[in-house]
FIKOLZA-1660 file (N, C-alpha, C; in steps of 0.1 Angstrom, whole numbers, plus 5000, padded with zeros to 4 digits):
% residues 263
   i   px   py   pz ch aa at
   1 5009 4988 5000  A  M  N
   1 5000 5000 5000  A  M CA
   1 5009 5012 5000  A  M  C
   2 5007 5021 4990  A  N  N
   2 5015 5033 4989  A  N CA
   2 5010 5044 4999  A  N  C
   3 5017 5055 5000  A  Q  N
   3 5014 5065 5010  A  Q CA
   3 5001 5071 5008  A  Q  C
   4 4998 5075 4995  A  S  N
   4 4985 5082 4992  A  S CA
   4 4973 5073 4995  A  S  C
   5 4975 5060 4992  A  T  N
   5 4964 5050 4995  A  T CA
   5 4962 5049 5010  A  T  C
   6 4973 5048 5017  A  D  N
   6 4972 5047 5031  A  D CA
   6 4965 5059 5038  A  D  C
   7 4969 5071 5033  A  I  N
   7 4962 5083 5038  A  I CA
   7 4947 5083 5035  A  I  C
   8 4944 5079 5023  A  A  N
   8 4930 5079 5019  A  A CA
   8 4922 5069 5027  A  A  C
   9 4928 5057 5030  A  C  N
   9 4922 5047 5038  A  C CA
   9 4920 5052 5053  A  C  C
  10 4930 5058 5058  A  W  N
  10 4929 5064 5072  A  W CA
  10 4918 5075 5072  A  W  C
  11 4917 5083 5062  A  A  N
  11 4907 5094 5062  A  A CA
  11 4893 5088 5061  A  A  C
  12 4891 5077 5054  A  T  N
  12 4878 5070 5053  A  T CA
  12 4874 5065 5066  A  T  C
  13 4883 5058 5073  A  V  N
  13 4880 5052 5086  A  V CA
  13 4877 5063 5096  A  V  C
  14 4886 5073 5096  A  A  N
  14 4884 5084 5106  A  A CA
  14 4871 5092 5104  A  A  C
  15 4867 5094 5092  A  N  N
  15 4855 5102 5089  A  N CA
  15 4842 5093 5092  A  N  C
  16 4844 5080 5091  A  A  N
  16 4832 5071 5094  A  A CA
  16 4829 5070 5109  A  A  C
  17 4839 5073 5117  A  K  N
  17 4838 5072 5132  A  K CA
  17 4829 5083 5137  A  K  C
  18 4821 5080 5147  A  A  N
  18 4813 5090 5154  A  A CA
  18 4822 5098 5164  A  A  C
  19 4823 5111 5163  A  S  N
  19 4831 5119 5172  A  S CA
  19 4823 5123 5184  A  S  C
  20 4829 5123 5196  A  P  N
  20 4821 5128 5208  A  P CA
  20 4819 5143 5208  A  P  C
  21 4808 5147 5213  A  K  N
  21 4805 5161 5214  A  K CA
  21 4801 5165 5228  A  K  C
  22 4801 5178 5231  A  I  N
  22 4797 5183 5244  A  I CA
  22 4783 5189 5243  A  I  C
  23 4774 5184 5251  A  K  N
  23 4761 5189 5251  A  K CA
  23 4760 5204 5253  A  K  C
  24 4753 5211 5245  A  G  N
  24 4752 5225 5246  A  G CA
  24 4763 5233 5238  A  G  C
  25 4772 5226 5232  A  L  N
  25 4783 5232 5225  A  L CA
  25 4784 5226 5211  A  L  C
  26 4773 5221 5205  A  L  N
  26 4773 5216 5192  A  L CA
  26 4775 5227 5182  A  L  C
  27 4779 5224 5170  A  D  N
  27 4782 5234 5160  A  D CA
  27 4771 5243 5157  A  D  C
  28 4758 5238 5155  A  P  N
  28 4747 5248 5153  A  P CA
  28 4746 5258 5164  A  P  C
  29 4748 5254 5176  A  L  N
  29 4746 5264 5187  A  L CA
  29 4758 5273 5187  A  L  C
  30 4770 5269 5183  A  L  N
  30 4781 5278 5182  A  L CA
  30 4778 5288 5171  A  L  C
  31 4772 5284 5161  A  G  N
  31 4768 5293 5150  A  G CA
  31 4759 5304 5154  A  G  C
  32 4749 5300 5162  A  E  N
  32 4739 5310 5168  A  E CA
  32 4747 5319 5177  A  E  C
  33 4756 5314 5185  A  F  N
  33 4764 5322 5195  A  F CA
  33 4772 5333 5187  A  F  C
  34 4778 5329 5176  A  L  N
  34 4786 5338 5169  A  L CA
  34 4777 5348 5161  A  L  C
  35 4764 5344 5160  A  G  N
  35 4755 5354 5154  A  G CA
  35 4749 5364 5163  A  G  C
  36 4754 5363 5176  A  G  N
  36 4750 5373 5186  A  G CA
  36 4740 5368 5196  A  G  C
  37 4737 5355 5196  A  H  N
  37 4727 5350 5206  A  H CA
  37 4735 5343 5218  A  H  C
  38 4738 5351 5228  A  D  N
  38 4746 5346 5239  A  D CA
  38 4740 5334 5246  A  D  C
  39 4727 5334 5247  A  G  N
  39 4720 5323 5254  A  G CA
  39 4722 5309 5247  A  G  C
  40 4726 5309 5235  A  A  N
  40 4727 5297 5227  A  A CA
  40 4737 5287 5234  A  A  C
  41 4747 5292 5240  A  V  N
  41 4758 5283 5246  A  V CA
  41 4759 5284 5261  A  V  C
  42 4749 5290 5267  A  Q  N
  42 4749 5291 5282  A  Q CA
  42 4749 5277 5288  A  Q  C
  43 4741 5268 5283  A  E  N
  43 4741 5254 5288  A  E CA
  43 4755 5248 5287  A  E  C
  44 4762 5250 5275  A  G  N
  44 4775 5245 5273  A  G CA
  44 4785 5251 5283  A  G  C
  45 4784 5264 5285  A  V  N
  45 4793 5270 5295  A  V CA
  45 4792 5264 5309  A  V  C
  46 4779 5262 5313  A  R  N
  46 4776 5255 5326  A  R CA
  46 4782 5241 5326  A  R  C
  47 4780 5234 5315  A  T  N
  47 4785 5220 5314  A  T CA
  47 4800 5220 5316  A  T  C
  48 4807 5229 5309  A  V  N
  48 4822 5229 5310  A  V CA
  48 4826 5232 5325  A  V  C
  49 4819 5241 5331  A  K  N
  49 4822 5244 5345  A  K CA
  49 4819 5232 5354  A  K  C
  50 4808 5225 5352  A  A  N
  50 4805 5213 5359  A  A CA
  50 4816 5202 5357  A  A  C
  51 4820 5200 5344  A  I  N
  51 4830 5190 5341  A  I CA
  51 4843 5193 5348  A  I  C
  52 4847 5206 5348  A  T  N
  52 4859 5210 5355  A  T CA
  52 4859 5207 5370  A  T  C
  53 4847 5210 5376  A  A  N
  53 4846 5207 5391  A  A CA
  53 4846 5192 5394  A  A  C
  54 4840 5184 5385  A  Q  N
  54 4840 5170 5388  A  Q CA
  54 4854 5164 5386  A  Q  C
  55 4861 5169 5375  A  L  N
  55 4875 5164 5373  A  L CA
  55 4884 5168 5384  A  L  C
  56 4883 5180 5390  A  E  N
  56 4892 5184 5401  A  E CA
  56 4889 5176 5413  A  E  C
  57 4876 5172 5415  A  E  N
  57 4873 5164 5427  A  E CA
  57 4878 5150 5426  A  E  C
  58 4877 5144 5414  A  I  N
  58 4883 5131 5411  A  I CA
  58 4898 5131 5413  A  I  C
  59 4904 5141 5408  A  R  N
  59 4919 5142 5409  A  R CA
  59 4923 5143 5423  A  R  C
  60 4916 5151 5431  A  Q  N
  60 4920 5152 5445  A  Q CA
  60 4918 5138 5453  A  Q  C
  61 4908 5131 5449  A  R  N
  61 4906 5118 5455  A  R CA
  61 4917 5108 5451  A  R  C
  62 4920 5109 5438  A  D  N
  62 4931 5100 5433  A  D CA
  62 4944 5103 5440  A  D  C
  63 4947 5116 5441  A  A  N
  63 4960 5121 5447  A  A CA
  63 4961 5116 5462  A  A  C
  64 4950 5117 5469  A  R  N
  64 4950 5112 5483  A  R CA
  64 4952 5097 5484  A  R  C
  65 4945 5090 5475  A  M  N
  65 4946 5075 5474  A  M CA
  65 4960 5071 5471  A  M  C
  66 4966 5077 5460  A  V  N
  66 4979 5073 5455  A  V CA
  66 4990 5076 5466  A  V  C
  67 4989 5088 5472  A  G  N
  67 4999 5092 5482  A  G CA
  67 4999 5082 5494  A  G  C
  68 4987 5079 5499  A  S  N
  68 4987 5070 5511  A  S CA
  68 4990 5056 5507  A  S  C
  69 4986 5051 5495  A  S  N
  69 4988 5038 5491  A  S CA
  69 5003 5034 5488  A  S  C
  70 5010 5044 5482  A  I  N
  70 5024 5041 5479  A  I CA
  70 5032 5039 5492  A  I  C
  71 5029 5047 5502  A  A  N
  71 5036 5045 5515  A  A CA
  71 5032 5032 5521  A  A  C
  72 5019 5028 5520  A  L  N
  72 5015 5015 5525  A  L CA
  72 5021 5004 5518  A  L  C
  73 5022 5005 5505  A  L  N
  73 5029 4994 5497  A  L CA
  73 5043 4992 5501  A  L  C
  74 5051 5003 5502  A  E  N
  74 5065 5002 5506  A  E CA
  74 5066 4996 5520  A  E  C
  75 5058 5000 5529  A  T  N
  75 5059 4994 5543  A  T CA
  75 5055 4979 5543  A  T  C
  76 5045 4976 5536  A  A  N
  76 5041 4962 5535  A  A CA
  76 5051 4953 5528  A  A  C
  77 5057 4958 5517  A  A  N
  77 5067 4950 5510  A  A CA
  77 5079 4947 5518  A  A  C
  78 5083 4956 5527  A  N  N
  78 5095 4954 5535  A  N CA
  78 5092 4949 5549  A  N  C
  79 5080 4946 5552  A  F  N
  79 5076 4942 5566  A  F CA
  79 5081 4928 5569  A  F  C
  80 5087 4926 5581  A  V  N
  80 5091 4913 5585  A  V CA
  80 5085 4912 5600  A  V  C
  81 5077 4902 5601  A  D  N
  81 5070 4900 5614  A  D CA
  81 5078 4892 5623  A  D  C
  82 5084 4899 5633  A  T  N
  82 5092 4893 5644  A  T CA
  82 5084 4891 5657  A  T  C
  83 5073 4900 5658  A  A  N
  83 5066 4900 5671  A  A CA
  83 5059 4887 5673  A  A  C
  84 5052 4882 5663  A  S  N
  84 5044 4869 5665  A  S CA
  84 5051 4857 5661  A  S  C
  85 5064 4858 5658  A  E  N
  85 5072 4846 5655  A  E CA
  85 5075 4838 5667  A  E  C
  86 5071 4825 5667  A  T  N
  86 5073 4816 5679  A  T CA
  86 5086 4808 5678  A  T  C
  87 5090 4805 5666  A  G  N
  87 5102 4796 5665  A  G CA
  87 5115 4804 5667  A  G  C
  88 5123 4800 5676  A  P  N
  88 5136 4807 5679  A  P CA
  88 5145 4808 5666  A  P  C
  89 5146 4797 5659  A  L  N
  89 5155 4797 5647  A  L CA
  89 5150 4807 5636  A  L  C
  90 5137 4806 5634  A  R  N
  90 5130 4815 5624  A  R CA
  90 5132 4829 5628  A  R  C
  91 5130 4832 5641  A  R  N
  91 5131 4846 5646  A  R CA
  91 5145 4851 5644  A  R  C
  92 5155 4842 5647  A  K  N
  92 5169 4846 5645  A  K CA
  92 5172 4849 5630  A  K  C
  93 5166 4841 5621  A  Q  N
  93 5168 4844 5607  A  Q CA
  93 5162 4857 5603  A  Q  C
  94 5151 4861 5609  A  K  N
  94 5145 4873 5605  A  K CA
  94 5153 4885 5610  A  K  C
  95 5158 4884 5622  A  Y  N
  95 5167 4895 5628  A  Y CA
  95 5180 4896 5620  A  Y  C
  96 5185 4885 5616  A  I  N
  96 5197 4886 5607  A  I CA
  96 5194 4893 5594  A  I  C
  97 5183 4889 5588  A  Y  N
  97 5179 4896 5576  A  Y CA
  97 5177 4911 5578  A  Y  C
  98 5170 4915 5589  A  L  N
  98 5168 4929 5591  A  L CA
  98 5181 4936 5593  A  L  C
  99 5190 4930 5601  A  L  N
  99 5203 4936 5603  A  L CA
  99 5211 4938 5590  A  L  C
 100 5210 4928 5581  A  R  N
 100 5217 4928 5568  A  R CA
 100 5211 4939 5560  A  R  C
 101 5198 4941 5560  A  R  N
 101 5192 4952 5553  A  R CA
 101 5196 4965 5558  A  R  C
 102 5197 4966 5571  A  L  N
 102 5201 4979 5578  A  L CA
 102 5215 4983 5574  A  L  C
 103 5223 4973 5572  A  S  N
 103 5237 4975 5568  A  S CA
 103 5239 4976 5553  A  S  C
 104 5228 4975 5545  A  G  N
 104 5229 4976 5531  A  G CA
 104 5232 4964 5523  A  G  C
 105 5232 4952 5531  A  Q  N
 105 5236 4940 5524  A  Q CA
 105 5223 4932 5519  A  Q  C
 106 5212 4937 5522  A  E  N
 106 5199 4932 5517  A  E CA
 106 5191 4945 5511  A  E  C
 107 5184 4943 5501  A  P  N
 107 5177 4955 5494  A  P CA
 107 5165 4959 5502  A  P  C
 108 5163 4972 5502  A  H  N
 108 5150 4978 5506  A  H CA
 108 5141 4979 5494  A  H  C
 109 5129 4973 5494  A  I  N
 109 5120 4973 5483  A  I CA
 109 5114 4987 5481  A  I  C
 110 5116 4993 5470  A  R  N
 110 5111 5006 5467  A  R CA
 110 5098 5005 5459  A  R  C
 111 5089 5015 5458  A  P  N
 111 5077 5014 5450  A  P CA
 111 5080 5011 5436  A  P  C
 112 5091 5016 5430  A  Q  N
 112 5094 5014 5416  A  Q CA
 112 5096 4999 5414  A  Q  C
 113 5102 4992 5424  A  T  N
 113 5104 4978 5422  A  T CA
 113 5091 4970 5421  A  T  C
 114 5081 4975 5429  A  L  N
 114 5068 4969 5429  A  L CA
 114 5061 4971 5415  A  L  C
 115 5063 4984 5410  A  F  N
 115 5057 4987 5397  A  F CA
 115 5062 4978 5386  A  F  C
 116 5076 4977 5386  A  S  N
 116 5082 4969 5376  A  S CA
 116 5080 4954 5377  A  S  C
 117 5076 4950 5389  A  A  N
 117 5073 4936 5391  A  A CA
 117 5061 4931 5382  A  A  C
 118 5052 4941 5379  A  L  N
 118 5041 4937 5370  A  L CA
 118 5045 4933 5356  A  L  C
 119 5058 4936 5352  A  L  N
 119 5063 4933 5339  A  L CA
 119 5068 4918 5339  A  L  C
 120 5069 4912 5351  A  S  N
 120 5075 4899 5352  A  S CA
 120 5064 4888 5353  A  S  C
 121 5066 4877 5346  A  S  N
 121 5057 4866 5348  A  S CA
 121 5060 4858 5360  A  S  C
 122 5070 4862 5367  A  R  N
 122 5074 4855 5380  A  R CA
 122 5075 4866 5391  A  R  C
 123 5065 4875 5392  A  A  N
 123 5065 4886 5401  A  A CA
 123 5066 4881 5416  A  A  C
 124 5058 4871 5419  A  E  N
 124 5058 4866 5433  A  E CA
 124 5072 4861 5437  A  E  C
 125 5078 4853 5428  A  E  N
 125 5091 4848 5431  A  E CA
 125 5102 4859 5432  A  E  C
 126 5100 4869 5423  A  D  N
 126 5110 4880 5423  A  D CA
 126 5109 4888 5437  A  D  C
 127 5097 4890 5441  A  L  N
 127 5095 4898 5454  A  L CA
 127 5100 4890 5466  A  L  C
 128 5097 4877 5465  A  M  N
 128 5101 4868 5476  A  M CA
 128 5117 4867 5477  A  M  C
 129 5123 4869 5466  A  A  N
 129 5138 4869 5466  A  A CA
 129 5143 4881 5473  A  A  C
 130 5136 4892 5472  A  L  N
 130 5140 4904 5479  A  L CA
 130 5136 4904 5493  A  L  C
 131 5125 4899 5497  A  N  N
 131 5121 4898 5511  A  N CA
 131 5115 4884 5513  A  N  C
 132 5123 4874 5517  A  P  N
 132 5119 4860 5518  A  P CA
 132 5109 4858 5529  A  P  C
 133 5106 4868 5537  A  F  N
 133 5097 4867 5548  A  F CA
 133 5083 4873 5546  A  F  C
 134 5081 4876 5533  A  L  N
 134 5067 4881 5529  A  L CA
 134 5057 4869 5530  A  L  C
 135 5046 4872 5536  A  S  N
 135 5036 4861 5537  A  S CA
 135 5028 4861 5523  A  S  C
 136 5022 4850 5520  A  Q  N
 136 5015 4848 5508  A  Q CA
 136 5003 4858 5507  A  Q  C
 137 4997 4860 5519  A  E  N
 137 4986 4870 5519  A  E CA
 137 4991 4884 5516  A  E  C
 138 5002 4888 5522  A  T  N
 138 5007 4901 5518  A  T CA
 138 5012 4902 5504  A  T  C
 139 5017 4892 5499  A  L  N
 139 5022 4891 5485  A  L CA
 139 5011 4893 5475  A  L  C
 140 5000 4886 5477  A  K  N
 140 4988 4887 5469  A  K CA
 140 4982 4901 5470  A  K  C
 141 4982 4906 5482  A  L  N
 141 4976 4920 5484  A  L CA
 141 4984 4930 5477  A  L  C
 142 4997 4929 5477  A  L  N
 142 5006 4938 5470  A  L CA
 142 5004 4938 5455  A  L  C
 143 5003 4926 5450  A  L  N
 143 5002 4925 5435  A  L CA
 143 4988 4929 5431  A  L  C
 144 4978 4929 5440  A  S  N
 144 4965 4934 5437  A  S CA
 144 4963 4949 5438  A  S  C
 145 4971 4955 5447  A  L  N
 145 4969 4969 5450  A  L CA
 145 4978 4977 5440  A  L  C
 146 4989 4972 5436  A  V  N
 146 4998 4980 5427  A  V CA
 146 4991 4984 5414  A  V  C
 147 4984 4975 5407  A  P  N
 147 4977 4980 5395  A  P CA
 147 4967 4991 5398  A  P  C
 148 4960 4990 5409  A  I  N
 148 4951 5001 5412  A  I CA
 148 4958 5014 5414  A  I  C
 149 4969 5014 5421  A  V  N
 149 4977 5026 5423  A  V CA
 149 4981 5032 5409  A  V  C
 150 4986 5023 5400  A  L  N
 150 4990 5028 5387  A  L CA
 150 4978 5033 5379  A  L  C
 151 4967 5027 5380  A  L  N
 151 4955 5032 5373  A  L CA
 151 4951 5045 5378  A  L  C
 152 4951 5047 5391  A  R  N
 152 4946 5060 5397  A  R CA
 152 4957 5071 5394  A  R  C
 153 4969 5067 5394  A  S  N
 153 4980 5077 5391  A  S CA
 153 4979 5081 5377  A  S  C
 154 4978 5072 5368  A  N  N
 154 4977 5075 5353  A  N CA
 154 4964 5083 5350  A  N  C
 155 4954 5080 5358  A  R  N
 155 4941 5088 5355  A  R CA
 155 4944 5103 5359  A  R  C
 156 4952 5105 5369  A  M  N
 156 4955 5119 5373  A  M CA
 156 4961 5127 5362  A  M  C
 157 4970 5120 5354  A  A  N
 157 4977 5126 5343  A  A CA
 157 4967 5129 5332  A  A  C
 158 4957 5119 5330  A  M  N
 158 4947 5121 5320  A  M CA
 158 4938 5133 5324  A  M  C
 159 4934 5134 5337  A  I  N
 159 4926 5145 5341  A  I CA
 159 4933 5158 5339  A  I  C
 160 4946 5159 5341  A  N  N
 160 4953 5171 5339  A  N CA
 160 4952 5176 5324  A  N  C
 161 4952 5166 5315  A  R  N
 161 4950 5170 5301  A  R CA
 161 4936 5174 5298  A  R  C
 162 4926 5168 5305  A  C  N
 162 4912 5172 5303  A  C CA
 162 4910 5186 5309  A  C  C
 163 4916 5189 5320  A  L  N
 163 4915 5202 5326  A  L CA
 163 4921 5213 5318  A  L  C
 164 4932 5210 5312  A  A  N
 164 4939 5219 5303  A  A CA
 164 4930 5222 5291  A  A  C
 165 4924 5212 5285  A  A  N
 165 4915 5214 5274  A  A CA
 165 4903 5222 5278  A  A  C
 166 4897 5219 5290  A  A  N
 166 4886 5227 5295  A  A CA
 166 4889 5241 5297  A  A  C
 167 4901 5244 5303  A  A  N
 167 4905 5258 5305  A  A CA
 167 4907 5265 5292  A  A  C
 168 4912 5259 5282  A  K  N
 168 4914 5265 5269  A  K CA
 168 4900 5269 5263  A  K  C
 169 4891 5259 5264  A  L  N
 169 4878 5262 5258  A  L CA
 169 4871 5273 5266  A  L  C
 170 4872 5273 5279  A  S  N
 170 4865 5283 5287  A  S CA
 170 4871 5297 5284  A  S  C
 171 4884 5297 5282  A  G  N
 171 4891 5310 5279  A  G CA
 171 4886 5315 5265  A  G  C
 172 4884 5306 5255  A  L  N
 172 4880 5310 5242  A  L CA
 172 4865 5315 5243  A  L  C
 173 4857 5309 5251  A  L  N
 173 4843 5313 5252  A  L CA
 173 4842 5327 5259  A  L  C
 174 4850 5329 5269  A  R  N
 174 4850 5342 5276  A  R CA
 174 4855 5353 5266  A  R  C
 175 4866 5350 5259  A  E  N
 175 4870 5360 5249  A  E CA
 175 4860 5364 5239  A  E  C
 176 4852 5353 5234  A  T  N
 176 4842 5356 5224  A  T CA
 176 4830 5363 5230  A  T  C
 177 4827 5361 5242  A  L  N
 177 4816 5368 5249  A  L CA
 177 4819 5383 5250  A  L  C
 178 4832 5386 5251  A  R  N
 178 4835 5400 5252  A  R CA
 178 4834 5408 5238  A  R  C
 179 4833 5400 5228  A  L  N
 179 4832 5406 5215  A  L CA
 179 4817 5411 5212  A  L  C
 180 4816 5422 5205  A  T  N
 180 4802 5426 5201  A  T CA
 180 4797 5417 5190  A  T  C
 181 4783 5416 5189  A  P  N
 181 4778 5408 5178  A  P CA
 181 4784 5411 5164  A  P  C
 182 4787 5424 5162  A  E  N
 182 4793 5427 5149  A  E CA
 182 4807 5421 5147  A  E  C
 183 4815 5422 5158  A  E  N
 183 4828 5416 5158  A  E CA
 183 4828 5401 5157  A  E  C
 184 4819 5395 5163  A  R  N
 184 4817 5380 5162  A  R CA
 184 4814 5376 5147  A  R  C
 185 4805 5384 5142  A  S  N
 185 4801 5381 5128  A  S CA
 185 4813 5383 5118  A  S  C
 186 4820 5394 5121  A  A  N
 186 4832 5397 5112  A  A CA
 186 4843 5387 5113  A  A  C
 187 4845 5381 5125  A  R  N
 187 4856 5372 5127  A  R CA
 187 4851 5357 5128  A  R  C
 188 4839 5355 5123  A  R  N
 188 4833 5341 5123  A  R CA
 188 4842 5331 5117  A  R  C
 189 4848 5334 5105  A  A  N
 189 4856 5324 5098  A  A CA
 189 4868 5319 5106  A  A  C
 190 4872 5327 5116  A  V  N
 190 4884 5323 5124  A  V CA
 190 4879 5318 5137  A  V  C
 191 4869 5324 5143  A  V  N
 191 4865 5321 5157  A  V CA
 191 4857 5307 5157  A  V  C
 192 4848 5305 5147  A  F  N
 192 4840 5293 5147  A  F CA
 192 4849 5280 5147  A  F  C
 193 4858 5279 5137  A  P  N
 193 4866 5266 5137  A  P CA
 193 4875 5265 5150  A  P  C
 194 4879 5276 5155  A  T  N
 194 4887 5276 5168  A  T CA
 194 4879 5271 5179  A  T  C
 195 4867 5276 5181  A  L  N
 195 4858 5271 5191  A  L CA
 195 4854 5256 5189  A  L  C
 196 4851 5253 5177  A  S  N
 196 4846 5239 5174  A  S CA
 196 4857 5229 5177  A  S  C
 197 4870 5233 5173  A  Q  N
 197 4881 5224 5176  A  Q CA
 197 4884 5222 5190  A  Q  C
 198 4882 5233 5198  A  A  N
 198 4884 5233 5212  A  A CA
 198 4874 5224 5219  A  A  C
 199 4862 5225 5214  A  C  N
 199 4851 5216 5220  A  C CA
 199 4854 5202 5217  A  C  C
 200 4858 5199 5204  A  D  N
 200 4861 5185 5200  A  D CA
 200 4873 5180 5208  A  D  C
 201 4883 5188 5211  A  A  N
 201 4895 5184 5218  A  A CA
 201 4891 5180 5232  A  A  C
 202 4882 5188 5239  A  L  N
 202 4878 5184 5253  A  L CA
 202 4870 5171 5252  A  L  C
 203 4860 5171 5243  A  A  N
 203 4852 5159 5242  A  A CA
 203 4860 5146 5239  A  A  C
 204 4870 5148 5231  A  G  N
 204 4879 5136 5227  A  G CA
 204 4887 5132 5239  A  G  C
 205 4892 5141 5247  A  Q  N
 205 4899 5137 5259  A  Q CA
 205 4890 5130 5269  A  Q  C
 206 4878 5135 5271  A  L  N
 206 4869 5129 5281  A  L CA
 206 4865 5115 5277  A  L  C
 207 4864 5113 5264  A  A  N
 207 4860 5100 5259  A  A CA
 207 4871 5090 5256  A  A  C
 208 4883 5093 5260  A  T  N
 208 4894 5084 5258  A  T CA
 208 4892 5072 5266  A  T  C
 209 4896 5060 5260  A  Q  N
 209 4894 5047 5267  A  Q CA
 209 4907 5040 5268  A  Q  C
 210 4907 5030 5277  A  R  N
 210 4919 5020 5278  A  R CA
 210 4915 5008 5269  A  R  C
 211 4921 5007 5258  A  H  N
 211 4917 4998 5248  A  H CA
 211 4922 4983 5250  A  H  C
 212 4930 4981 5261  A  Y  N
 212 4934 4968 5263  A  Y CA
 212 4926 4961 5275  A  Y  C
 213 4916 4968 5280  A  M  N
 213 4908 4963 5290  A  M CA
 213 4897 4954 5284  A  M  C
 214 4895 4942 5290  A  Q  N
 214 4884 4933 5285  A  Q CA
 214 4875 4930 5297  A  Q  C
 215 4862 4931 5295  A  S  N
 215 4852 4928 5305  A  S CA
 215 4850 4913 5305  A  S  C
 216 4850 4908 5317  A  V  N
 216 4848 4893 5319  A  V CA
 216 4839 4892 5331  A  V  C
 217 4832 4880 5332  A  P  N
 217 4823 4878 5344  A  P CA
 217 4831 4878 5357  A  P  C
 218 4825 4883 5367  A  S  N
 218 4832 4884 5380  A  S CA
 218 4830 4872 5388  A  S  C
 219 4840 4867 5395  A  V  N
 219 4838 4856 5404  A  V CA
 219 4834 4860 5418  A  V  C
 220 4835 4873 5420  A  A  N
 220 4831 4879 5433  A  A CA
 220 4816 4881 5433  A  A  C
 221 4809 4877 5444  A  P  N
 221 4794 4878 5444  A  P CA
 221 4789 4893 5443  A  P  C
 222 4797 4902 5449  A  A  N
 222 4793 4916 5450  A  A CA
 222 4794 4923 5436  A  A  C
 223 4802 4918 5427  A  A  N
 223 4805 4925 5414  A  A CA
 223 4799 4917 5403  A  A  C
 224 4793 4924 5393  A  K  N
 224 4787 4918 5382  A  K CA
 224 4797 4914 5371  A  K  C
 225 4808 4923 5370  A  K  N
 225 4818 4920 5360  A  K CA
 225 4831 4924 5366  A  K  C
 226 4842 4919 5359  A  A  N
 226 4856 4923 5363  A  A CA
 226 4863 4926 5350  A  A  C
 227 4875 4931 5352  A  W  N
 227 4883 4935 5340  A  W CA
 227 4896 4927 5339  A  W  C
 228 4898 4922 5327  A  H  N
 228 4911 4914 5325  A  H CA
 228 4920 4923 5316  A  H  C
 229 4933 4924 5319  A  F  N
 229 4942 4932 5311  A  F CA
 229 4956 4927 5313  A  F  C
 230 4964 4930 5304  A  D  N
 230 4979 4928 5304  A  D CA
 230 4985 4939 5312  A  D  C
 231 4991 4937 5324  A  P  N
 231 4996 4948 5332  A  P CA
 231 5008 4955 5325  A  P  C
 232 5014 4949 5315  A  R  N
 232 5025 4955 5309  A  R CA
 232 5021 4968 5301  A  R  C
 233 5009 4968 5296  A  F  N
 233 5003 4980 5290  A  F CA
 233 5002 4991 5300  A  F  C
 234 4997 4987 5312  A  L  N
 234 4995 4997 5322  A  L CA
 234 5008 5003 5327  A  L  C
 235 5018 4995 5329  A  V  N
 235 5031 5000 5333  A  V CA
 235 5037 5010 5323  A  V  C
 236 5035 5007 5310  A  F  N
 236 5040 5015 5299  A  F CA
 236 5032 5029 5300  A  F  C
 237 5019 5028 5302  A  E  N
 237 5011 5041 5302  A  E CA
 237 5016 5049 5315  A  E  C
 238 5018 5042 5326  A  F  N
 238 5022 5049 5338  A  F CA
 238 5035 5056 5336  A  F  C
 239 5045 5049 5330  A  A  N
 239 5058 5054 5329  A  A CA
 239 5059 5066 5320  A  A  C
 240 5050 5067 5310  A  W  N
 240 5050 5078 5301  A  W CA
 240 5038 5088 5303  A  W  C
 241 5030 5085 5313  A  S  N
 241 5018 5094 5315  A  S CA
 241 5010 5095 5303  A  S  C
 242 5006 5084 5296  A  I  N
 242 4999 5085 5284  A  I CA
 242 4988 5074 5285  A  I  C
 243 4979 5074 5275  A  L  N
 243 4969 5064 5272  A  L CA
 243 4972 5058 5258  A  L  C
 244 4974 5046 5257  A  L  N
 244 4977 5040 5244  A  L CA
 244 4965 5041 5235  A  L  C
 245 4967 5044 5222  A  R  N
 245 4956 5045 5213  A  R CA
 245 4951 5031 5209  A  R  C
 246 4939 5030 5204  A  E  N
 246 4934 5017 5200  A  E CA
 246 4943 5010 5189  A  E  C
 247 4948 5018 5180  A  K  N
 247 4956 5012 5169  A  K CA
 247 4970 5007 5175  A  K  C
 248 4975 5014 5185  A  Q  N
 248 4988 5010 5191  A  Q CA
 248 4986 4997 5198  A  Q  C
 249 4975 4996 5206  A  V  N
 249 4972 4983 5213  A  V CA
 249 4970 4972 5203  A  V  C
 250 4963 4974 5192  A  G  N
 250 4961 4964 5182  A  G CA
 250 4974 4959 5176  A  G  C
 251 4983 4969 5173  A  N  N
 251 4996 4965 5167  A  N CA
 251 5004 4957 5176  A  N  C
 252 5004 4961 5189  A  L  N
 252 5012 4953 5199  A  L CA
 252 5007 4939 5201  A  L  C
 253 4994 4938 5201  A  L  N
 253 4988 4925 5203  A  L CA
 253 4991 4916 5191  A  L  C
 254 4990 4922 5179  A  L  N
 254 4993 4915 5167  A  L CA
 254 5008 4910 5167  A  L  C
 255 5017 4918 5171  A  K  N
 255 5031 4914 5171  A  K CA
 255 5033 4904 5182  A  K  C
 256 5026 4905 5193  A  K  N
 256 5027 4894 5203  A  K CA
 256 5022 4881 5198  A  K  C
 257 5011 4881 5191  A  T  N
 257 5006 4869 5185  A  T CA
 257 5016 4862 5175  A  T  C
 258 5022 4871 5167  A  K  N
 258 5031 4866 5157  A  K CA
 258 5044 4860 5164  A  K  C
 259 5048 4867 5175  A  A  N
 259 5060 4862 5182  A  A CA
 259 5057 4849 5188  A  A  C
 260 5045 4847 5194  A  C  N
 260 5042 4834 5200  A  C CA
 260 5039 4823 5190  A  C  C
 261 5035 4827 5178  A  N  N
 261 5032 4817 5168  A  N CA
 261 5039 4821 5155  A  N  C
 262 5052 4819 5154  A  P  N
 262 5060 4823 5143  A  P CA
 262 5056 4817 5130  A  P  C
 263 5050 4805 5130  A  S  N
 263 5047 4798 5118  A  S CA
 263 5034 4804 5112  A  S  C
% end
């Protein structure tokens, strides 16, 4: 496939997709707004304000959760229970291990180590090699909580991008409101596409998805469904503060399939 054919194919696919829009800021209403009818976009302005407030609230909750959870993860990963140990030999081994760690001869498990453990197919064995006194219960809890922390942390980065898009749109609307009806009409050819693109940019950010998540039936009685995903995608997104596009995920899964089945 040559470049011109590839571009034409992509344009056909992109144009066929339904693009998300913000209620109250559809193109016809923007047209009325630029024609001098301020009330045409008042609902849209209120919607943007409400979206901004909700995003800031979610970001604050995520920040509190991530901050407290990272400290909890680090403490739990390095915990060695000596108080309830009844066997003298086992207790001695634990104290020796703690002393060796204190002197730098044994590693202190950092949050980054826990994050990178999600890349390994032997995560439990890797962590046990660093702290051989981790209980199975703690180990499973760690590997369950780490993805949640990464998801919430990565969502904060996504929210920041949404807030930036919302702030840009709000600024453009305020600037346009300060124009007289005559000025809006005269500058319509420039202002209309600028506002429309800002609306689409915010709507697109809000509608962004994680394309490697798969819904599966939940085994927990309290939940109707669960999510299955490859944690390596999540670690990559967390490391770069991005969300992988659908095409990127598809290409990676295709390469993975070919690597596993070379014939």
